[in-house]
C-alpha positions, 0 to 999 in steps of 0.5 A, a space after each residue: 393252892 393246897 396240896 392234896 393229901 394222899 391217903 395211905 393204903 391199908 396193908 394186909 401184912 403186919 409187923 411180926 407176921 411170918 412171911 416168905 419172899 416171892 421175888 428177887 435175890 432172896 426168893 424163897 427165904 422166910 422171916 419175920 416182918 421187922 418193920 412196915 413202911 406205909 408211906 412207900 408200901 415196903 416191909 423189912 424182913 428178918 434175914 432177907 435182902 441183906 445189904 452191906 452198909 459202910 459205917 464211919 467210926 463213932 461212939 457205938 462202933 469205934 472202928 467203923 467198917 462194913 455192917 450187914 443189914 436188911 433192906 426193905 422189900 416191896 410188899 407185893 414181893 412177900 406172902 404170909 406163910 400159912 401156919 397149918 401147911 407152912 406154905 405161902 398163902 393169900 390173906 382174906 378177911 372174915 367176921 368171927 362170932 363176936 362180929 370182929 374182922 379177923 385175917 385168915 389164910 385163904 389156903 387153909 382158912 386158919 386165922 392169922 395171929 
């Protein structure tokens, strides 16, 4: 019996986007997307969802200790921030003059770079 390979969904949020957290302890915080994990539909946002990680002493950190770092958030709990208004907006797609598909903010119609 063969295993069925599940196709990974295409997410509308990309690495480098400015997003706002819409749910959870970090609700309202804005930051850049550092990483997108397609397999689990999660994103890591700069400065949001901070957790304390206990590290053992090693070559990089000779004393070890507690390190604060960002944990992942589900993609449904973040929204892209519209460049024109500065507020969170849904994302749509549109064809430009060349026929290429571009991402636009639904709130203002501006292109998301």
